[in-house]
N, C-alpha and C positions, 0 to 999 in steps of 0.2 A: 570361244566355244560357239559352234553353230547350232542352230535349232535342229533337232532331229525331226524327221518326217513323222506325221501323225501315226502312220501305220507301224512305226517302230516302238510305240508304246501301247501294246494291246491291253494292258490292265488299267487304262485311265478311268473307265467307269467304276471299276472296283476301288481304285484309289480315291476317287471322289466320294464314294459311299463311305469309305473308311475315314476320310477326313471329316465327313459330316457327323460321325460319331463323337468327335471332339477328343478322341484319345491322343491325338498329336499334341494337344495343349498340355497334357500332363507331363510331356517330355520336352516342352518348349521347342518343338519342331516347327519349321517354316514350310511354306508352300509357295512356289512360283508358277504362275500360269502364263505360258508364253504362246502367242499366236497372233495372227493377223487381225485387223479391224473387223468387228462384227462376228467373231467366232465364239462368243459366249464366255469370255474370261471373267468379266465383271459379274455376269449372271451366276456363274458357278461360285465365285467368291462370296457373293451375297447369300446364295443358297447354303453354302457351308457355314457361313456365319450365323444365319438364321437358325439352323439346326443346333449349333453350339450354344447359342443364346437360350434357346428353348430348354436345353439341358442344364442351364444355370451359369454358363460362362459369361464373362464380361468382355465386350469388344467395342471397337470404334472403327468407322469407315472414313477414309480421307482420300481424295484424289491427291496424287503426289504434288502437283503444283499448288493446290490449296494449302496442303500441310506445310510445304516449304515457305509459302508466302506468310502463313501464320507464324511459323518459327522465326522468320526474318523480322517481322513486325515486333514480336515479343523480344527478340535479341536487342533491338534498338532501345527497349525500356530496361534492359538488364535483368529480365526475369527468365524463368524456365518452367513456368506452371504447366504448359502443354506437355512437355516431356515428362514432368513429374506425374501428371495424370495418366499418361499413356503407360508408364512403367508399372502402374497399379492394375492394369488390365490383363486379361488372359491372352488377348490377341489384338492385332492391328491389321486392318486391310489398307494397303497402300495401292490405290487403283491408278491405272493409266500412266505408269512410270515410262517416260520417254515420249509421250504424245506431245507435250509442250515443254520447251526449254525453260530452265531457270538459271539464275546467276550462279557462278562458282561458289560464292559465299553461301547460297542456299543449299548447294550440294554438300558443302562441309557441315552445315547444320543437320542435314538429313543423315550424313555419315555418322555424326556424333550421336544422334538419336538411335540409329540402328545398332551402334556399338553399345549403347546403354541397355538396349533391349536384348542383346545377345545372351542366350541361354536363360532368359528370365521371362520374356513375353514373346509369344509366337507372332510371326509376321506372314501375312498372305499378300503377295505382290502380283499384280497383273501388269503385263507389259507386251508390247509388240516388237520389242528389240531382242536380238540375240545377246548373250552375255558379252560377246566381243564388241558390241555397239554401246554398252553402258558407259564407257569413258566419255563419249560424246555428251552424255547427260550430265555427268558429274564434273567434267572439265579437268580431271586429274587421273591419269592412268594408275598410278600407285595407290591412291586413295580408293579408287574403284576396285582394284584387286583386293585390297584389304576388306572392303565392304562385302564383296562377293564371297570372300573366304569365310567371313562370319555368317552371312546369310545362307550360304549353301552347305555349311558344315553339317547341320541336321535339317535336311530339306527334301521335300518331295517336289518333283518338277513335272508339270502336266503340260503337254503340247496340245493345243486346241486346233491346230491346222491353220490354213490360210484362206479357206473358202467362207466368205461372209454369209451368215445365216440370213441377214436382211436382204442382201443382193439376190441370194438364191430364192427367197420367198417373197420377192416384191410383187406387187399387184400389177 
């Protein structure tokens, strides 16, 4: 699946405001923010999370690589406390998926976590990759298809474009 152009999603500001109400959490909906580097994906995810937390929701922020590294370290000890804690939250932000690679075993652990969260805990993902590029992150096309099926089943997708705010506003 290719990224739509930003102009193809005219309701993005309204969708972001709607997500900030936290209503999506009651239905365990997910959100994927797709766009180039510096386009505000993480900023929007944090703003949505902050509004949800102010309204009483419980959430956690992790970069994808950091979470995978923590899951791998924990797997070596035979525990699953991180996943257990995350399943008790209202939402998880998974930031920067695709920016840095991780081992296929890490992709499998992340797949397992997302499968556990399916229809129980909302996930907000920020990524610079199209969905078609996700197998390069997870290392297994079939597993990635299954992950995307779960993640996008109840999901809002926001395209932030490709023009870097930092580059446009540099001194």
